[in-house]
C-alpha positions as CSV (number, residue, x, y, z in Angstrom):
1,M,117.1,59.7,131.5
2,I,117.4,61.1,128.0
3,S,120.8,62.5,127.0
4,K,121.4,66.0,125.6
5,K,122.4,64.3,122.3
6,S,119.1,62.4,122.1
7,R,117.1,65.5,122.9
8,A,118.9,67.4,120.2
9,I,118.2,64.6,117.7
10,A,114.5,64.5,118.7
11,S,114.2,68.3,118.4
12,I,115.7,68.2,114.9
13,A,113.4,65.4,113.9
14,I,110.4,67.4,115.1
15,I,111.5,70.5,113.3
16,I,112.0,68.5,110.1
17,A,108.6,66.9,110.5
18,F,106.9,70.3,111.0
19,A,108.8,71.8,108.1
20,A,107.9,68.8,105.9
21,T,104.3,69.2,107.0
22,G,104.4,72.9,106.2
23,I,105.8,72.3,102.8
24,Y,103.2,69.7,102.1
25,M,100.4,71.9,103.3
26,V,101.7,74.8,101.1
27,F,102.1,72.5,98.2
28,T,98.6,71.0,98.5
29,V,96.8,74.3,99.2
30,N,98.5,76.2,96.4
31,T,97.9,73.5,93.8
32,Q,94.1,73.7,94.4
33,A,93.8,77.3,93.2
34,T,92.4,78.1,89.8
35,A,92.9,81.0,87.5
36,T,89.7,83.0,87.1
37,L,88.7,85.8,84.7
38,V,87.4,88.5,87.0
39,Y,86.7,91.3,84.5
40,P,85.2,91.6,82.0
41,R,82.5,88.9,82.2
42,L,79.3,88.2,80.2
43,G,77.2,90.1,82.8
44,S,79.7,92.9,83.4
45,P,81.4,93.7,80.0
46,M,83.5,96.6,78.8
47,R,83.3,99.0,75.9
48,G,86.7,99.6,74.4
49,P,88.1,102.6,72.5
50,P,86.7,103.5,69.0
51,S,88.3,102.1,65.9
52,P,88.6,103.7,62.5
53,G,88.3,100.2,61.1
54,N,91.6,100.5,59.2
55,G,95.1,101.9,59.6
56,S,98.3,100.8,61.4
57,G,99.5,101.1,64.9
58,Y,97.2,100.9,67.9
59,L,94.0,102.5,69.2
60,T,94.5,105.5,71.4
61,D,93.4,104.0,74.7
62,A,94.7,100.8,76.2
63,V,92.4,98.4,78.0
64,T,93.0,96.4,81.2
65,F,91.6,92.9,81.9
66,W,91.7,91.3,85.3
67,V,92.6,87.7,86.3
68,A,92.9,86.3,89.8
69,P,93.6,83.0,91.6
70,D,90.6,81.4,93.3
71,P,90.2,81.1,96.3
72,A,90.7,84.8,96.9
73,E,93.2,84.4,99.7
74,S,95.6,82.7,97.3
75,S,98.7,84.8,96.3
76,I,99.5,85.9,92.8
77,P,102.0,83.4,91.3
78,S,105.3,85.1,90.6
79,E,105.3,83.9,87.0
80,W,102.1,85.8,86.4
81,L,104.1,89.0,86.8
82,D,106.1,88.3,83.7
83,K,104.2,89.9,80.8
84,S,105.9,87.6,78.3
85,N,103.9,84.7,79.7
86,W,100.6,86.3,78.6
87,N,98.8,86.3,75.2
88,V,95.5,88.0,74.7
89,A,93.2,88.0,71.7
90,L,89.7,89.2,70.6
91,V,87.5,86.8,68.7
92,P,84.5,88.1,66.7
93,A,81.4,87.1,68.7
94,V,79.2,87.1,65.6
95,M,81.6,84.8,63.8
96,P,83.9,83.0,66.3
97,T,85.5,81.0,63.5
98,A,86.9,84.2,61.9
99,N,90.5,85.1,62.6
100,C,91.2,86.4,66.1
101,T,92.9,89.8,66.7
102,T,96.0,89.5,68.9
103,L,96.7,92.3,71.3
104,L,100.0,93.8,72.5
105,V,100.4,93.0,76.2
106,D,101.9,96.3,77.4
107,S,102.1,95.6,81.2
108,V,101.0,93.5,84.1
109,F,100.6,94.6,87.7
110,K,99.0,93.6,91.0
111,G,96.0,95.6,92.1
112,Q,92.5,95.5,93.4
113,N,90.1,94.4,90.7
114,Q,87.3,96.6,89.5
115,L,84.5,94.6,91.1
116,V,83.0,94.8,94.6
117,L,84.6,94.5,98.0
118,F,82.6,95.6,101.0
119,G,81.4,95.0,104.5
120,G,80.8,91.9,106.6
121,G,78.0,89.5,107.5
122,M,75.2,89.7,105.1
123,D,77.0,92.3,103.1
124,V,79.8,90.1,102.0
125,N,80.1,89.7,98.3
126,P,82.6,87.1,97.0
127,T,85.4,88.9,95.2
128,F,89.2,89.0,94.8
129,P,91.0,91.7,96.8
130,T,94.1,91.1,94.9
131,A,94.1,90.4,91.1
132,L,96.4,90.8,88.2
133,G,95.8,93.6,85.8
134,I,96.8,92.9,82.2
135,T,97.0,96.1,80.2
136,C,96.8,95.7,76.4
137,K,97.0,97.8,73.3
138,I,94.5,97.1,70.5
139,P,95.5,97.2,66.8
140,A,94.0,100.1,64.9
141,N,92.6,97.9,62.2
142,T,90.4,96.0,64.6
143,A,86.9,95.8,63.2
144,P,84.2,97.7,65.2
145,I,82.1,94.8,66.5
146,L,81.5,92.8,69.7
147,Y,84.2,90.4,70.7
148,D,84.7,87.3,72.8
149,L,87.8,87.5,75.0
150,A,90.7,85.0,75.1
151,I,93.5,85.2,77.6
152,G,96.3,82.6,77.6
153,F,99.0,82.0,80.1
154,K,102.0,80.3,78.6
155,T,99.6,79.5,75.7
156,I,100.3,80.8,72.2
157,I,97.4,82.5,70.5
158,T,97.7,83.2,66.8
159,P,95.2,83.2,63.9
160,A,97.2,80.5,62.1
161,L,97.1,78.2,65.2
162,Q,93.4,79.0,65.6
163,Q,92.6,78.0,62.0
164,E,94.7,74.9,62.1
165,G,92.7,73.7,65.1
166,G,95.7,73.9,67.4
167,I,93.8,76.1,69.9
168,D,90.0,76.5,70.6
169,L,89.0,80.1,71.2
170,I,85.3,79.6,71.1
171,P,83.9,80.2,74.6
172,H,81.9,77.6,76.4
173,L,80.2,77.5,79.8
174,G,82.8,77.7,82.5
175,S,85.7,78.6,80.2
176,W,86.3,81.7,82.3
177,R,88.0,79.4,84.8
178,G,91.2,77.5,84.3
179,P,91.9,73.9,85.4
180,R,92.7,73.1,89.0
181,G,96.1,74.3,89.9
182,S,96.2,77.0,87.2
183,G,96.1,79.7,89.8
184,S,99.0,78.2,91.7
185,S,102.8,78.0,91.5
186,G,104.0,74.5,92.2
187,L,107.0,74.0,94.5
188,F,109.1,72.4,91.7
189,T,107.0,72.8,88.5
190,G,106.1,76.5,88.5
191,S,102.7,77.7,87.1
192,I,100.9,75.6,84.5
193,S,99.6,76.9,81.2
194,F,95.9,77.7,80.7
195,L,93.4,79.5,78.4
196,L,90.5,81.6,79.6
197,T,87.7,82.6,77.3
198,E,84.4,84.6,77.8
199,P,81.6,85.5,75.4
200,N,80.4,89.0,74.6
201,A,83.1,90.5,76.8
202,I,84.2,93.7,75.0
203,S,82.8,95.9,72.2
204,I,84.9,98.0,69.9
205,P,82.8,100.9,68.7
206,W,83.2,102.6,65.3
207,Q,84.8,106.0,65.2
208,Y,81.6,107.4,63.7
209,D,79.3,105.9,66.4
210,A,77.7,108.5,68.6
211,L,79.1,108.8,72.1
212,S,77.0,109.4,75.2
213,S,78.7,112.8,75.4
214,D,77.8,114.2,72.0
215,G,75.0,114.4,69.5
216,M,74.8,112.0,66.6
217,K,77.9,111.8,64.5
218,T,77.5,111.1,60.8
219,Y,79.5,109.1,58.3
220,G,79.7,110.7,54.9
221,G,76.4,112.5,55.5
222,K,74.6,109.4,56.6
223,A,72.7,109.4,59.9
224,V,74.1,107.3,62.8
225,K,71.9,106.5,65.8
226,P,72.5,108.1,69.1
227,F,74.0,106.2,72.1
228,T,71.2,103.9,73.2
229,I,70.4,101.8,76.2
230,M,67.8,99.1,76.3
231,H,66.2,98.0,79.6
232,V,64.9,94.5,79.7
233,T,63.5,92.8,82.8
234,D,61.5,89.7,83.9
235,T,62.3,87.6,80.9
236,H,61.4,84.4,82.9
237,Y,63.2,82.1,80.4
238,D,61.5,78.7,80.7
239,P,61.5,76.3,77.7
240,T,58.2,74.8,79.0
241,Q,56.4,78.1,78.7
242,L,56.0,78.6,75.0
243,N,54.1,81.9,75.1
244,W,56.8,83.5,77.2
245,M,59.6,82.1,75.0
246,H,57.7,83.5,72.0
247,N,57.6,87.0,73.6
248,D,61.2,86.8,74.4
249,S,62.1,85.9,70.8
250,L,60.2,89.1,69.7
251,W,62.2,91.5,71.9
252,E,65.4,89.7,71.0
253,N,64.7,90.4,67.4
254,D,63.8,94.0,68.2
255,S,67.2,94.4,69.9
256,S,69.0,93.2,66.8
257,V,67.3,95.8,64.7
258,I,67.6,98.6,67.3
259,D,71.2,97.7,68.0
260,P,71.5,99.3,71.5
261,D,74.9,100.1,72.8
262,V,74.2,98.1,76.0
263,I,71.3,96.0,77.3
264,L,70.5,96.2,81.0
265,F,68.8,93.1,82.6
266,S,67.2,93.8,85.9
267,G,66.5,90.3,87.2
268,D,64.1,87.4,87.0
269,L,66.1,86.2,84.0
270,M,64.7,82.7,84.7
271,E,61.3,81.4,85.9
272,S,62.2,78.6,88.3
273,P,65.9,77.7,88.2
274,G,65.6,76.1,91.7
275,A,62.8,73.6,90.7
276,S,63.5,70.1,91.9
277,D,62.8,68.5,88.5
278,S,65.2,68.4,85.5
279,H,63.8,71.7,84.3
280,G,65.3,73.7,87.2
281,A,69.0,74.1,86.7
282,A,68.5,73.6,83.0
283,Q,66.9,77.0,82.8
284,Y,70.4,78.4,83.3
285,D,71.4,76.7,80.1
286,T,68.4,78.1,78.3
287,A,69.0,81.7,79.5
288,Y,72.8,81.4,78.8
289,A,72.1,80.4,75.2
290,H,69.7,83.2,74.6
291,V,71.8,85.9,76.3
292,T,75.0,85.0,74.5
293,G,73.1,84.7,71.2
294,L,72.1,88.4,71.4
295,N,75.7,89.4,70.7
296,R,75.3,92.6,72.7
297,L,77.0,94.2,75.7
298,I,74.9,93.2,78.7
299,V,74.9,94.2,82.3
300,M,72.9,91.8,84.5
301,V,71.5,91.6,88.1
302,S,69.5,88.8,89.6
303,G,65.9,88.8,90.8
304,N,63.8,86.9,93.3
305,H,63.2,84.0,90.9
306,D,66.9,83.8,90.0
307,N,67.7,83.7,93.7
308,R,66.0,80.4,94.1
309,N,69.2,78.9,92.7
310,L,71.8,81.7,93.0
311,G,74.8,79.4,93.4
312,L,75.1,79.0,89.6
313,W,74.8,82.7,88.8
314,K,78.5,83.6,88.9
315,H,79.4,80.5,86.9
316,Y,77.1,81.5,84.1
317,F,76.9,85.2,84.1
318,G,79.4,86.8,86.4
319,P,79.2,89.0,89.5
320,L,76.0,89.9,91.5
321,F,77.3,93.4,92.0
322,S,79.1,95.4,89.3
323,S,80.2,98.9,88.5
324,T,80.5,99.4,84.7
325,R,81.4,102.4,82.5
326,F,80.3,103.0,78.9
327,D,81.6,106.3,77.6
328,D,80.4,108.8,80.2
329,V,77.6,106.5,81.5
330,K,78.1,104.7,84.9
331,V,75.9,101.6,85.6
332,L,75.8,100.2,89.1
333,G,74.0,96.8,89.4
334,F,73.2,95.2,92.7
335,D,71.2,92.3,94.0
336,S,68.2,93.7,95.8
337,S,66.8,90.3,96.8
338,L,69.5,90.3,99.5
339,P,69.3,92.6,102.5
340,I,70.4,96.1,101.6
341,G,72.8,96.7,104.5
342,S,75.2,99.5,105.3
343,G,78.0,97.9,103.3
344,I,76.0,97.8,100.1
345,L,74.8,101.4,100.7
346,A,78.4,102.6,101.3
347,W,79.6,100.8,98.1
348,I,76.8,102.4,96.0
349,E,77.7,105.8,97.4
350,Q,81.4,105.3,96.7
351,E,80.8,104.0,93.1
352,A,78.1,106.4,92.1
353,S,80.4,109.2,91.2
354,H,79.8,110.8,87.8
355,V,82.4,110.0,85.1
356,V,82.1,113.6,84.0
357,P,80.3,116.4,85.8
358,G,76.6,115.8,85.4
359,G,77.2,112.5,83.5
360,P,74.5,109.8,83.7
361,V,74.6,107.4,86.7
362,L,72.2,104.6,86.4
363,L,71.4,102.2,89.3
364,M,69.8,98.9,88.5
365,C,68.3,96.2,90.6
366,H,65.2,94.0,90.6
367,Y,62.9,95.3,93.3
368,D,61.3,98.8,93.4
369,I,62.7,101.1,96.1
370,D,59.8,100.7,98.5
371,P,59.3,99.4,102.1
372,S,57.8,96.2,100.9
373,Y,61.2,94.8,99.9
374,F,64.0,97.2,100.8
375,Q,62.9,97.8,104.4
376,S,64.9,100.8,105.6
377,G,67.4,100.5,102.7
378,W,65.1,102.2,100.3
379,V,65.3,105.5,102.2
380,G,69.1,105.4,102.0
381,I,69.1,104.7,98.3
382,G,66.4,107.3,97.5
383,D,68.2,110.0,99.6
384,M,71.5,109.1,98.0
385,M,70.1,109.5,94.5
386,I,68.7,112.9,95.3
387,Q,71.9,114.1,97.1
388,K,74.2,113.0,94.3
389,N,71.7,113.8,91.5
390,M,71.9,110.3,90.0
391,T,70.0,109.9,86.8
392,A,67.7,107.0,87.4
393,I,67.1,103.6,89.0
394,L,65.9,100.9,86.6
395,V,63.8,98.1,88.2
396,G,61.3,95.4,87.3
397,H,59.5,92.8,89.3
398,T,56.0,94.2,89.2
399,H,55.5,93.5,85.5
400,Y,54.1,97.1,85.2
401,D,55.4,100.4,83.8
402,M,56.0,103.3,86.2
403,V,58.0,106.5,85.6
404,G,58.4,109.3,88.1
405,G,60.6,111.4,90.2
406,V,62.4,109.6,93.1
407,E,61.8,112.5,95.4
408,K,58.1,112.4,94.7
409,L,58.1,108.6,95.1
410,R,59.7,109.0,98.5
411,D,57.3,111.7,99.7
412,T,54.3,109.6,98.5
413,I,55.4,106.6,100.5
414,F,56.1,108.7,103.6
415,S,52.7,110.4,103.4
416,N,50.8,107.0,103.2
417,P,51.2,104.9,106.4
418,D,49.8,101.8,104.8
419,L,52.6,101.9,102.3
420,L,55.2,102.3,105.0
421,L,53.8,99.2,106.7
422,G,54.4,97.2,103.5
423,A,51.2,97.2,101.3
424,G,50.8,94.6,98.6
425,E,52.9,95.4,95.5
426,R,49.9,96.1,93.3
427,D,48.4,98.5,95.9
428,L,51.7,100.2,96.3
429,V,52.3,100.7,92.6
430,N,48.8,101.8,91.9
431,K,48.9,104.4,94.7
432,V,52.4,105.7,93.8
433,K,51.6,105.7,90.1
434,S,48.4,107.7,90.6
435,E,50.3,110.2,92.8
436,L,53.0,110.6,90.2
437,E,50.6,111.1,87.3
438,T,49.0,114.1,89.1
439,T,52.3,116.0,88.9
440,N,53.9,114.6,85.7
441,Q,52.3,115.9,82.5
442,T,52.8,114.2,79.2
443,T,55.0,117.0,78.0
444,S,57.5,116.3,80.7
445,Y,58.5,113.1,78.9
446,L,59.7,115.0,75.9
447,H,62.5,116.5,77.9
448,P,65.8,114.9,79.1
449,I,66.0,113.6,82.7
450,R,67.5,116.3,85.0
451,E,66.3,115.0,88.4
452,P,66.5,111.4,89.7
453,Q,63.8,109.2,88.2
454,I,62.5,105.7,88.8
455,L,62.1,103.8,85.5
456,M,60.1,100.6,86.2
457,T,59.7,98.5,83.0
458,R,57.1,95.9,82.4
459,T,58.0,92.2,81.8
460,A,59.6,91.3,78.6
461,S,57.6,88.0,78.4
462,K,55.5,86.9,81.3
463,E,51.9,88.3,81.8
464,G,52.4,92.0,81.4
465,G,50.2,94.0,83.8
466,T,47.5,96.6,83.2
467,F,46.7,99.9,84.8
468,A,43.3,100.8,83.4
469,H,43.2,104.2,85.0
470,V,46.2,105.5,82.9
471,Q,45.0,108.5,81.0
472,N,43.8,108.1,77.4
473,F,44.5,104.3,77.2
474,T,42.2,101.3,77.3
475,E,43.1,98.2,79.3
476,Q,43.7,96.3,76.0
477,Q,46.2,98.8,74.9
478,L,48.2,98.5,78.1
479,T,48.3,94.7,78.2
480,Y,51.6,93.6,76.5
481,S,55.1,92.6,77.2
482,G,57.7,95.3,76.7
483,Y,61.2,96.9,77.1
484,R,62.4,100.4,77.7
485,L,64.5,102.2,75.2
486,A,66.4,105.4,76.1
487,T,68.8,107.6,74.2
488,I,71.7,109.5,75.7
489,Q,73.0,112.6,74.0
490,N,75.2,115.3,75.5
491,D,75.2,113.2,78.6
492,L,71.5,113.5,79.1
493,V,69.0,110.6,79.1
494,S,65.8,111.2,77.0
495,N,63.2,109.4,74.9
496,Y,62.6,106.9,77.7
497,T,58.9,106.4,77.0
498,Y,57.0,105.3,73.9
499,D,54.4,106.9,71.7
500,L,51.8,104.2,72.1
501,D,48.8,106.0,70.5
502,G,50.8,107.1,67.5
503,N,50.0,110.8,67.8
504,G,53.7,111.9,67.6
505,V,54.0,112.6,71.3
506,R,55.6,110.3,73.8
507,D,53.2,108.9,76.3
508,P,53.6,108.8,80.1
509,Q,54.3,105.5,81.9
510,V,54.7,103.5,78.7
511,S,57.5,101.2,77.5
512,F,57.9,99.7,74.0
513,P,55.8,96.8,73.1
514,V,57.8,93.7,72.0
515,G,57.7,92.6,68.4
516,L,57.7,96.0,66.7
517,F,60.1,94.8,63.9
518,R,59.5,91.9,61.6
519,T,62.7,90.9,59.7
520,S,63.6,88.3,57.1
521,M,66.3,87.6,54.6
522,I,65.8,86.0,51.2
523,E,68.8,84.5,49.3
524,D,68.8,84.1,45.5
525,A,69.4,80.7,44.0
526,N,73.1,80.1,43.3
527,I,74.2,82.8,45.8
528,G,78.0,82.7,46.1
529,S,78.5,81.1,42.7
530,S,76.6,83.3,40.3
531,T,77.7,86.9,39.6
532,S,74.1,88.0,39.6
533,A,72.8,86.2,42.7
534,G,72.5,88.2,46.0
535,A,70.3,88.5,49.0
536,T,67.6,90.8,50.2
537,W,67.0,91.9,53.8
538,I,63.4,93.1,54.6
539,L,62.3,95.1,57.7
540,N,58.6,95.7,58.5
541,N,58.6,98.5,61.0
542,T,55.2,98.3,62.7
543,G,56.1,100.8,65.5
544,N,54.9,104.4,65.9
545,E,58.4,105.8,66.0
546,N,61.2,106.2,63.4
547,L,64.6,104.5,63.5
548,I,67.4,106.7,62.5
549,A,69.7,103.7,61.7
550,A,68.1,100.2,61.7
551,R,70.6,97.4,61.8
552,A,70.6,94.9,58.9
553,T,72.9,91.9,59.0
554,F,73.8,89.5,56.2
555,L,75.5,86.2,56.7
556,V,76.2,85.0,53.1
557,P,78.7,82.6,51.4
558,N,81.8,84.0,49.7
559,A,81.1,86.1,46.6
560,P,82.2,84.6,43.3
561,A,85.8,84.8,42.4
562,N,87.1,88.3,41.7
563,Y,83.9,89.8,43.3
564,H,83.0,91.3,46.6
565,W,79.7,92.0,48.4
566,N,78.2,95.4,48.3
567,L,74.8,97.2,48.6
568,L,72.9,97.2,45.4
569,G,74.8,99.3,42.8
570,G,76.6,101.3,45.5
571,N,74.2,104.2,44.8
572,L,72.1,104.1,48.0
573,T,72.3,107.5,49.6
574,T,71.0,106.6,53.1
575,A,72.2,103.0,53.7
576,F,75.8,102.0,54.2
577,I,77.9,99.0,55.3
578,R,79.4,99.6,58.7
579,T,81.4,96.3,59.2
580,R,82.5,93.3,57.1
581,I,84.2,90.2,58.5
582,T,84.9,86.8,57.0
583,N,86.0,83.3,58.2
584,G,87.1,82.3,54.7
585,T,83.9,80.6,53.6
586,H,81.2,83.2,54.6
587,W,80.9,86.9,55.1
588,W,79.1,88.7,57.9
589,I,78.0,92.2,56.9
590,D,76.5,94.8,59.2
591,A,74.6,97.5,57.3
592,R,72.5,100.4,58.5
593,V,69.4,102.0,56.9
594,P,66.8,104.5,58.2
595,S,63.3,103.1,58.8
596,T,60.3,105.3,59.2
597,R,57.3,104.4,61.3
598,H,54.8,102.0,59.7
599,S,57.0,101.2,56.7
600,I,58.7,98.4,54.9
601,V,62.3,98.8,53.9
602,S,64.5,96.4,52.0
603,L,68.3,96.2,51.3
604,N,69.8,94.2,48.5
605,I,73.4,92.9,48.7
606,V,74.9,91.8,45.4
607,P,78.3,90.7,44.0
608,E,80.4,93.6,42.7
609,H,83.5,93.2,40.6
610,D,86.8,93.9,42.5
């Protein structure tokens, strides 16, 4: 028989064992968590407040970045709540070896991050219900360019340390995640230091750049382009397909000249990332290199080709679902290759609120809203767009152009039983397109969008389709790869088709052909050492439309001693330098110049005495 004393000793031993096990479990679980940059990411970036480009103090609006421990059920380490532990910097994306700009960490707080949390079952989207918001103030002399983001915990970030090589701020694949244990608080050691970086995460506009809410602002009487979005879809990056890669290089160059405020990618970024051979997952590397090399703000959603290996998407590009704001423009991106259930519809309805009354709300996904793909979900999205008067839904997949009213699209499908039963995509698009063209006259494309529209854009690279029945165009004219460009002024979207036949009137159902702009730069001999040697940037605009402010960029060595770079003679009345940055050995200069249709324009940059 066991004595009371023995039972008491045994009970204490059991309690100690359980306590020790509990401590061990807490210790091992917590040390597995990793710090994760939640927002902004490459595929869901942010546009910061405008900068005058000089001055002291800070920009008017603060910005908030979000970091969370992964897995999502991990708690926020207590040391994360001490703002003195955080250092944040912006690194010029176009010249990551230039000095970083350190930000003032104003506050940190727990909160729900700005990405997606909804539903159950098939509607579940991995996210972080609790994240840490890091609110920062940006120095007023921050140059108006695109930046990579660097966030350090217990990690000092200074330009001096960066230039000495004591810290590496150049983003690389996976640098949005910290090392194992970085999202934990050890029982005896506390939280470990880490550094998170992400490319092309935040853009600081210029104070003279046009906003979506106004007309075109001007700088010293010089024209500045309106707020512009570029819709790109079905790039099908695949290094084994040289023709497609060539077409992609053409629109990439066009995007540099046009300089859109944001590029929207609606899926099929890659051709076959799930292929069993070595070219499969490597397509992610190819696409990542091309996308980051654009040095633009980019919102991305996946397509059916991407979904053949979707597990890597978050690692390379960020979330599958995102709600992003640029000025007064709201962009909602979602994965339409997954079932569109009630949770997704509820999230879209919740997020699709206008930033300002009547402001643009753009949905973006890969599939067209029709029964062939969306099943019953297309009805919910179509009705929601009509009820909330959303501006447009941008889609791809078919490799064809199609523009038309969402309400007309819905009525056309309902009135054709074969389409409701899921006709082939070509039959569907042909039928709907034909119906839409009977009610949409060419002149309607000259006016801003006031009722919800579907903007289907043709492929940017792979086998662009043809609709021979389109009015006034031959089959040859309509066989090309393209992208859609749209301007937003006074919170209205306009100019979303292209004047293909060159008669001065925008044509229905037509997006921009790729390769409209041929550019080159010629450097004189002894540039950087001779006081007379400079460089010439040349643009051949082969398009049928004018550019108010084409973007010309110079990457040149330092000017000779006691000289600086300037446009030829400083007497140009229409061209101007918008931004200059240097890394100590080279200068990157962003200039703007108007370019009329079918013209060649050149800019000369020369040394000018200080």
